[in-house]
Backbone and ligand atoms as CSV (ligand in chain L), in Angstrom:
chain,resi,resn,atom,element,x,y,z
A,1,UNK,N,N,101.214,46.781,130.166
A,1,UNK,CA,C,100.093,45.879,130.405
A,1,UNK,C,C,99.052,46.508,131.320
A,2,UNK,N,N,99.551,47.127,132.440
A,2,UNK,CA,C,98.611,47.686,133.417
A,2,UNK,C,C,97.847,48.884,132.830
A,3,UNK,N,N,98.492,49.591,131.946
A,3,UNK,CA,C,97.822,50.728,131.316
A,3,UNK,C,C,96.637,50.237,130.484
A,4,UNK,N,N,96.871,49.212,129.745
A,4,UNK,CA,C,95.823,48.640,128.917
A,4,UNK,C,C,94.619,48.224,129.770
A,5,UNK,N,N,94.963,47.681,130.939
A,5,UNK,CA,C,93.925,47.202,131.844
A,5,UNK,C,C,93.050,48.350,132.352
A,6,UNK,N,N,93.691,49.444,132.725
A,6,UNK,CA,C,92.916,50.571,133.271
A,6,UNK,C,C,92.064,51.243,132.204
A,7,UNK,N,N,92.493,51.182,130.979
A,7,UNK,CA,C,91.735,51.823,129.913
A,7,UNK,C,C,90.488,51.033,129.522
A,8,UNK,N,N,90.506,49.785,129.838
A,8,UNK,CA,C,89.434,48.915,129.369
A,8,UNK,C,C,88.013,49.344,129.800
A,9,UNK,N,N,87.823,49.633,131.097
A,9,UNK,CA,C,86.458,50.025,131.505
A,9,UNK,C,C,85.981,51.298,130.824
A,10,UNK,N,N,86.902,52.242,130.625
A,10,UNK,CA,C,86.536,53.495,129.967
A,10,UNK,C,C,86.099,53.217,128.536
A,11,UNK,N,N,86.886,52.416,127.854
A,11,UNK,CA,C,86.559,52.052,126.471
A,11,UNK,C,C,85.176,51.421,126.386
A,12,UNK,N,N,84.910,50.531,127.331
A,12,UNK,CA,C,83.647,49.808,127.333
A,12,UNK,C,C,82.483,50.786,127.515
A,13,UNK,N,N,82.682,51.753,128.417
A,13,UNK,CA,C,81.661,52.759,128.679
A,13,UNK,C,C,81.328,53.553,127.422
A,14,UNK,N,N,82.373,53.977,126.724
A,14,UNK,CA,C,82.170,54.766,125.510
A,14,UNK,C,C,81.416,53.943,124.469
A,15,UNK,N,N,81.806,52.699,124.363
A,15,UNK,CA,C,81.164,51.820,123.385
A,15,UNK,C,C,79.676,51.674,123.698
A,16,UNK,N,N,79.361,51.467,124.993
A,16,UNK,CA,C,77.969,51.316,125.397
A,16,UNK,C,C,77.129,52.551,125.115
A,17,UNK,N,N,77.698,53.707,125.422
A,17,UNK,CA,C,76.909,54.922,125.231
A,17,UNK,C,C,76.649,55.178,123.751
A,18,UNK,N,N,77.647,54.908,122.927
A,18,UNK,CA,C,77.427,55.049,121.488
A,18,UNK,C,C,76.318,54.114,121.026
A,19,UNK,N,N,76.299,52.910,121.595
A,19,UNK,CA,C,75.297,51.935,121.200
A,19,UNK,C,C,73.899,52.410,121.566
A,20,UNK,N,N,73.757,52.984,122.763
A,20,UNK,CA,C,72.439,53.437,123.203
A,20,UNK,C,C,71.885,54.514,122.270
A,21,UNK,N,N,72.725,55.473,121.919
A,21,UNK,CA,C,72.262,56.520,121.004
A,21,UNK,C,C,71.988,55.945,119.610
A,22,UNK,N,N,72.870,55.071,119.182
A,22,UNK,CA,C,72.701,54.469,117.855
A,22,UNK,C,C,71.410,53.659,117.790
A,23,UNK,N,N,71.119,52.939,118.880
A,23,UNK,CA,C,69.893,52.136,118.923
A,23,UNK,C,C,68.673,53.031,118.761
A,24,UNK,N,N,68.650,54.104,119.533
A,24,UNK,CA,C,67.503,55.007,119.472
A,24,UNK,C,C,67.354,55.614,118.083
A,25,UNK,N,N,68.472,56.036,117.512
A,25,UNK,CA,C,68.408,56.653,116.184
A,25,UNK,C,C,67.951,55.667,115.117
A,26,UNK,N,N,68.310,54.399,115.320
A,26,UNK,CA,C,67.929,53.378,114.347
A,26,UNK,C,C,66.458,53.020,114.485
A,27,UNK,N,N,66.024,52.830,115.738
A,27,UNK,CA,C,64.650,52.370,115.976
A,27,UNK,C,C,63.643,53.486,115.759
A,28,UNK,N,N,63.982,54.686,116.227
A,28,UNK,CA,C,63.058,55.807,116.107
A,28,UNK,C,C,63.633,56.793,115.105
A,29,UNK,N,N,63.247,56.579,113.864
A,29,UNK,CA,C,63.909,57.287,112.770
A,29,UNK,C,C,63.687,58.787,112.800
A,30,UNK,N,N,62.575,59.198,113.426
A,30,UNK,CA,C,62.345,60.644,113.496
A,30,UNK,C,C,63.343,61.322,114.440
A,31,UNK,N,N,64.093,60.495,115.202
A,31,UNK,CA,C,65.111,61.066,116.100
A,31,UNK,C,C,66.513,61.001,115.494
A,32,UNK,N,N,66.603,60.463,114.294
A,32,UNK,CA,C,67.927,60.199,113.725
A,32,UNK,C,C,68.729,61.473,113.457
A,33,UNK,N,N,68.038,62.596,113.312
A,33,UNK,CA,C,68.742,63.845,113.061
A,33,UNK,C,C,69.123,64.573,114.352
A,34,UNK,N,N,68.660,64.035,115.486
A,34,UNK,CA,C,68.954,64.667,116.771
A,34,UNK,C,C,70.405,64.433,117.177
A,35,UNK,N,N,70.959,65.380,117.904
A,35,UNK,CA,C,72.271,65.157,118.504
A,35,UNK,C,C,72.066,64.329,119.774
A,36,UNK,N,N,73.157,63.789,120.317
A,36,UNK,CA,C,73.068,62.987,121.536
A,36,UNK,C,C,72.435,63.800,122.666
A,37,UNK,N,N,72.825,65.054,122.761
A,37,UNK,CA,C,72.313,65.940,123.797
A,37,UNK,C,C,70.803,66.143,123.636
A,38,UNK,N,N,70.373,66.300,122.415
A,38,UNK,CA,C,68.944,66.496,122.148
A,38,UNK,C,C,68.143,65.243,122.488
A,39,UNK,N,N,68.768,64.091,122.274
A,39,UNK,CA,C,68.091,62.835,122.605
A,39,UNK,C,C,67.907,62.716,124.118
A,40,UNK,N,N,68.913,63.079,124.889
A,40,UNK,CA,C,68.789,63.055,126.351
A,40,UNK,C,C,67.648,63.968,126.787
A,41,UNK,N,N,67.573,65.138,126.182
A,41,UNK,CA,C,66.534,66.109,126.509
A,41,UNK,C,C,65.163,65.555,126.122
A,42,UNK,N,N,65.109,64.916,124.992
A,42,UNK,CA,C,63.868,64.340,124.484
A,42,UNK,C,C,63.279,63.331,125.469
A,43,UNK,N,N,64.139,62.542,126.067
A,43,UNK,CA,C,63.686,61.520,127.010
A,43,UNK,C,C,63.686,62.002,128.458
A,44,UNK,N,N,63.970,63.266,128.651
A,44,UNK,CA,C,63.976,63.854,129.989
A,44,UNK,C,C,64.916,63.130,130.932
A,45,UNK,N,N,66.078,62.801,130.455
A,45,UNK,CA,C,67.106,62.201,131.315
A,45,UNK,C,C,68.352,63.080,131.263
A,46,UNK,N,N,69.171,62.983,132.288
A,46,UNK,CA,C,70.327,63.860,132.397
A,46,UNK,C,C,71.593,63.278,131.798
A,47,UNK,N,N,71.671,61.970,131.748
A,47,UNK,CA,C,72.902,61.369,131.256
A,47,UNK,C,C,72.637,60.024,130.594
A,48,UNK,N,N,73.691,59.483,130.034
A,48,UNK,CA,C,73.582,58.243,129.264
A,48,UNK,C,C,73.139,57.063,130.133
A,49,UNK,N,N,73.559,57.069,131.412
A,49,UNK,CA,C,73.170,55.965,132.297
A,49,UNK,C,C,71.654,55.931,132.473
A,50,UNK,N,N,71.072,57.106,132.667
A,50,UNK,CA,C,69.619,57.183,132.832
A,50,UNK,C,C,68.897,56.802,131.544
A,51,UNK,N,N,69.506,57.184,130.426
A,51,UNK,CA,C,68.913,56.824,129.139
A,51,UNK,C,C,68.918,55.308,128.958
A,52,UNK,N,N,70.039,54.689,129.306
A,52,UNK,CA,C,70.140,53.233,129.195
A,52,UNK,C,C,69.130,52.544,130.099
A,53,UNK,N,N,68.968,53.094,131.320
A,53,UNK,CA,C,67.969,52.551,132.245
A,53,UNK,C,C,66.579,52.623,131.635
A,54,UNK,N,N,66.292,53.765,131.033
A,54,UNK,CA,C,64.988,53.978,130.413
A,54,UNK,C,C,64.765,52.964,129.284
A,55,UNK,N,N,65.776,52.776,128.453
A,55,UNK,CA,C,65.677,51.814,127.356
A,55,UNK,C,C,65.465,50.412,127.899
A,56,UNK,N,N,66.253,50.084,128.957
A,56,UNK,CA,C,66.141,48.738,129.532
A,56,UNK,C,C,64.747,48.482,130.097
A,57,UNK,N,N,64.192,49.508,130.766
A,57,UNK,CA,C,62.861,49.318,131.349
A,57,UNK,C,C,61.804,49.140,130.261
A,58,UNK,N,N,61.978,49.844,129.157
A,58,UNK,CA,C,61.049,49.675,128.034
A,58,UNK,C,C,61.187,48.272,127.453
A,59,UNK,N,N,62.449,47.874,127.247
A,59,UNK,CA,C,62.709,46.533,126.688
A,59,UNK,C,C,62.096,45.461,127.568
A,60,UNK,N,N,62.308,45.604,128.879
A,60,UNK,CA,C,61.789,44.623,129.827
A,60,UNK,C,C,60.274,44.519,129.706
A,61,UNK,N,N,59.639,45.684,129.662
A,61,UNK,CA,C,58.182,45.712,129.545
A,61,UNK,C,C,57.739,45.054,128.248
A,62,UNK,N,N,58.451,45.381,127.183
A,62,UNK,CA,C,58.062,44.853,125.871
A,62,UNK,C,C,58.356,43.363,125.738
A,63,UNK,N,N,59.470,42.929,126.329
A,63,UNK,CA,C,59.894,41.544,126.113
A,63,UNK,C,C,59.326,40.563,127.122
A,64,UNK,N,N,59.310,40.976,128.392
A,64,UNK,CA,C,59.025,39.980,129.426
A,64,UNK,C,C,57.668,40.112,130.098
A,65,UNK,N,N,57.107,41.299,130.087
A,65,UNK,CA,C,55.809,41.440,130.741
A,65,UNK,C,C,54.755,40.670,129.965
A,66,UNK,N,N,53.781,40.175,130.718
A,66,UNK,CA,C,52.792,39.341,130.032
A,66,UNK,C,C,51.868,40.177,129.150
A,67,UNK,N,N,51.248,39.505,128.238
A,67,UNK,CA,C,50.428,40.165,127.231
A,67,UNK,C,C,49.292,40.976,127.850
A,68,UNK,N,N,48.718,40.456,128.935
A,68,UNK,CA,C,47.566,41.154,129.516
A,68,UNK,C,C,47.951,42.536,130.016
A,69,UNK,N,N,49.152,42.630,130.552
A,69,UNK,CA,C,49.601,43.929,131.044
A,69,UNK,C,C,49.760,44.906,129.873
A,70,UNK,N,N,50.257,44.389,128.771
A,70,UNK,CA,C,50.416,45.248,127.596
A,70,UNK,C,C,49.051,45.664,127.050
A,71,UNK,N,N,48.104,44.692,127.079
A,71,UNK,CA,C,46.756,45.021,126.612
A,71,UNK,C,C,46.148,46.113,127.469
A,72,UNK,N,N,46.434,46.009,128.756
A,72,UNK,CA,C,45.907,47.009,129.686
A,72,UNK,C,C,46.468,48.394,129.351
A,73,UNK,N,N,47.744,48.436,129.049
A,73,UNK,CA,C,48.361,49.700,128.666
A,73,UNK,C,C,47.701,50.269,127.412
A,74,UNK,N,N,47.373,49.360,126.477
A,74,UNK,CA,C,46.698,49.798,125.253
A,74,UNK,C,C,45.343,50.397,125.607
A,75,UNK,N,N,44.651,49.737,126.552
A,75,UNK,CA,C,43.317,50.182,126.941
A,75,UNK,C,C,43.311,51.595,127.483
A,76,UNK,N,N,44.296,51.894,128.290
A,76,UNK,CA,C,44.300,53.237,128.876
A,76,UNK,C,C,45.066,54.222,127.999
A,77,UNK,N,N,45.330,53.827,126.765
A,77,UNK,CA,C,45.996,54.708,125.808
A,77,UNK,C,C,47.294,55.270,126.356
A,78,UNK,N,N,48.013,54.426,127.030
A,78,UNK,CA,C,49.264,54.888,127.601
A,78,UNK,C,C,50.438,54.371,126.787
A,79,UNK,N,N,51.612,54.806,127.176
A,79,UNK,CA,C,52.821,54.342,126.526
A,79,UNK,C,C,53.873,54.204,127.603
A,80,UNK,N,N,55.107,54.047,127.216
A,80,UNK,CA,C,56.162,53.805,128.191
A,80,UNK,C,C,57.029,55.030,128.449
A,81,UNK,N,N,56.554,56.189,128.024
A,81,UNK,CA,C,57.360,57.390,128.202
A,81,UNK,C,C,57.259,57.901,129.636
A,82,UNK,N,N,58.396,58.327,130.167
A,82,UNK,CA,C,58.441,58.801,131.550
A,82,UNK,C,C,58.721,60.289,131.596
A,83,UNK,N,N,58.182,60.920,132.621
A,83,UNK,CA,C,58.495,62.334,132.811
A,83,UNK,C,C,59.688,62.490,133.752
A,84,UNK,N,N,59.975,63.721,134.142
A,84,UNK,CA,C,61.131,63.996,134.986
A,84,UNK,C,C,61.087,63.303,136.334
A,85,UNK,N,N,59.884,62.952,136.786
A,85,UNK,CA,C,59.746,62.274,138.069
A,85,UNK,C,C,59.636,60.762,137.899
A,86,UNK,N,N,59.944,60.285,136.693
A,86,UNK,CA,C,59.890,58.860,136.378
A,86,UNK,C,C,58.474,58.291,136.430
A,87,UNK,N,N,57.503,59.154,136.216
A,87,UNK,CA,C,56.117,58.705,136.107
A,87,UNK,C,C,55.778,58.617,134.625
A,88,UNK,N,N,54.786,57.776,134.308
A,88,UNK,CA,C,54.377,57.701,132.918
A,88,UNK,C,C,53.721,59.013,132.496
A,89,UNK,N,N,54.040,59.429,131.304
A,89,UNK,CA,C,53.480,60.675,130.787
A,89,UNK,C,C,52.077,60.441,130.227
A,90,UNK,N,N,51.258,61.472,130.299
A,90,UNK,CA,C,49.926,61.378,129.722
A,90,UNK,C,C,50.036,61.446,128.199
A,91,UNK,N,N,49.325,60.535,127.547
A,91,UNK,CA,C,49.353,60.499,126.090
A,91,UNK,C,C,48.075,61.118,125.526
A,92,UNK,N,N,48.243,62.192,124.780
A,92,UNK,CA,C,47.099,62.817,124.126
A,92,UNK,C,C,46.900,62.177,122.766
A,93,UNK,N,N,45.668,61.725,122.535
A,93,UNK,CA,C,45.402,61.042,121.270
A,93,UNK,C,C,45.373,62.009,120.100
A,94,UNK,N,N,44.909,63.198,120.354
A,94,UNK,CA,C,44.855,64.170,119.265
A,94,UNK,C,C,45.711,65.387,119.582
A,95,UNK,N,N,46.229,65.952,118.523
A,95,UNK,CA,C,47.045,67.143,118.642
A,95,UNK,C,C,46.214,68.291,119.203
A,96,UNK,N,N,44.925,68.300,118.834
A,96,UNK,CA,C,44.007,69.337,119.275
A,96,UNK,C,C,43.857,69.325,120.798
A,97,UNK,N,N,43.698,68.128,121.377
A,97,UNK,CA,C,43.569,67.995,122.833
A,97,UNK,C,C,44.836,68.475,123.541
A,98,UNK,N,N,45.970,68.116,122.980
A,98,UNK,CA,C,47.247,68.536,123.558
A,98,UNK,C,C,47.367,70.060,123.508
A,99,UNK,N,N,46.960,70.624,122.386
A,99,UNK,CA,C,46.996,72.076,122.206
A,99,UNK,C,C,46.105,72.776,123.237
A,100,UNK,N,N,44.914,72.187,123.450
A,100,UNK,CA,C,43.978,72.746,124.444
A,100,UNK,C,C,44.610,72.759,125.826
A,101,UNK,N,N,45.304,71.662,126.163
A,101,UNK,CA,C,45.955,71.567,127.469
A,101,UNK,C,C,47.063,72.613,127.595
A,102,UNK,N,N,47.792,72.843,126.513
A,102,UNK,CA,C,48.848,73.858,126.501
A,102,UNK,C,C,48.248,75.233,126.804
A,103,UNK,N,N,47.132,75.538,126.136
A,103,UNK,CA,C,46.474,76.830,126.362
A,103,UNK,C,C,45.966,76.946,127.785
A,104,UNK,N,N,45.360,75.863,128.267
A,104,UNK,CA,C,44.815,75.860,129.628
A,104,UNK,C,C,45.921,76.061,130.668
A,105,UNK,N,N,47.020,75.319,130.512
A,105,UNK,CA,C,48.134,75.415,131.465
A,105,UNK,C,C,48.735,76.809,131.456
A,106,UNK,N,N,48.792,77.392,130.264
A,106,UNK,CA,C,49.358,78.735,130.189
A,106,UNK,C,C,48.436,79.760,130.850
A,107,UNK,N,N,47.135,79.627,130.593
A,107,UNK,CA,C,46.157,80.552,131.198
A,107,UNK,C,C,46.138,80.429,132.713
A,108,UNK,N,N,46.110,79.182,133.209
A,108,UNK,CA,C,45.912,78.979,134.647
A,108,UNK,C,C,47.214,79.047,135.455
A,109,UNK,N,N,48.318,78.587,134.877
A,109,UNK,CA,C,49.565,78.537,135.657
A,109,UNK,C,C,50.707,79.350,135.070
A,110,UNK,N,N,50.469,79.941,133.910
A,110,UNK,CA,C,51.513,80.706,133.212
A,110,UNK,C,C,52.765,79.847,132.921
A,111,UNK,N,N,52.496,78.570,132.698
A,111,UNK,CA,C,53.595,77.676,132.339
A,111,UNK,C,C,53.469,77.343,130.854
A,112,UNK,N,N,54.576,77.545,130.151
A,112,UNK,CA,C,54.587,77.272,128.717
A,112,UNK,C,C,54.983,75.824,128.448
A,113,UNK,N,N,54.130,75.111,127.736
A,113,UNK,CA,C,54.431,73.722,127.379
A,113,UNK,C,C,54.519,73.603,125.869
A,114,UNK,N,N,55.211,72.568,125.435
A,114,UNK,CA,C,55.255,72.294,123.996
A,114,UNK,C,C,54.863,70.845,123.767
A,115,UNK,N,N,54.398,70.551,122.596
A,115,UNK,CA,C,54.010,69.166,122.319
A,115,UNK,C,C,55.012,68.492,121.395
A,116,UNK,N,N,55.098,67.194,121.524
A,116,UNK,CA,C,55.965,66.422,120.639
A,116,UNK,C,C,55.365,65.036,120.453
A,117,UNK,N,N,55.633,64.375,119.333
A,117,UNK,CA,C,55.042,63.059,119.093
A,117,UNK,C,C,55.664,61.984,119.973
A,118,UNK,N,N,54.809,61.098,120.492
A,118,UNK,CA,C,55.300,59.957,121.260
A,118,UNK,C,C,56.046,59.012,120.329
A,119,UNK,N,N,57.237,58.553,120.750
A,119,UNK,CA,C,57.997,57.649,119.877
A,119,UNK,C,C,57.459,56.217,119.846
A,120,UNK,N,N,56.545,55.871,120.742
A,120,UNK,CA,C,56.079,54.479,120.821
A,120,UNK,C,C,54.643,54.277,120.410
A,121,UNK,N,N,53.827,55.265,120.674
A,121,UNK,CA,C,52.400,55.143,120.419
A,121,UNK,C,C,51.979,56.253,119.495
A,122,UNK,N,N,50.781,56.110,118.952
A,122,UNK,CA,C,50.223,57.188,118.165
A,122,UNK,C,C,49.655,58.213,119.136
A,123,UNK,N,N,50.261,59.359,119.225
A,123,UNK,CA,C,49.767,60.380,120.142
A,123,UNK,C,C,50.830,61.406,120.460
A,124,UNK,N,N,50.484,62.260,121.397
A,124,UNK,CA,C,51.334,63.411,121.699
A,124,UNK,C,C,51.595,63.530,123.180
A,125,UNK,N,N,52.755,64.088,123.497
A,125,UNK,CA,C,53.101,64.384,124.885
A,125,UNK,C,C,53.384,65.869,125.016
A,126,UNK,N,N,53.319,66.327,126.267
A,126,UNK,CA,C,53.676,67.712,126.544
A,126,UNK,C,C,54.941,67.737,127.371
A,127,UNK,N,N,55.746,68.754,127.145
A,127,UNK,CA,C,56.915,68.951,127.997
A,127,UNK,C,C,57.165,70.443,128.154
A,128,UNK,N,N,57.912,70.766,129.183
A,128,UNK,CA,C,58.238,72.180,129.404
A,128,UNK,C,C,59.329,72.623,128.454
A,129,UNK,N,N,59.369,73.927,128.204
A,129,UNK,CA,C,60.450,74.478,127.376
A,129,UNK,C,C,61.769,74.449,128.119
L,1,ZN,ZN,ZN,54.925,58.165,124.892
């Protein structure tokens, strides 16, 4: 009996983490071919707990925040994607603009960036290799 009890929290954890990855793969179909590890990298999080937090914060914003706040986000062409410092990422409306920024960053700081499509909005984000 006691063995069953101790296993329960572990089982629950595994179930939750599978759900988080499954949710992302279902909702964002372009990520469906990614491995779990690639998904963590995609969202710039280190582990499943951080990924779940990120999902929850997005859900909260989408479900409970008032419409005006969402309209405001639309106005500034932003989305809910976070960078490594948990700040919102800049959303480039055109691939060309993102490309220009990549060239500029490389010329001025010798930092190589890559672009990828935002999973929530029409636009592009930059991330480090
Ligand atoms: Zn985004």
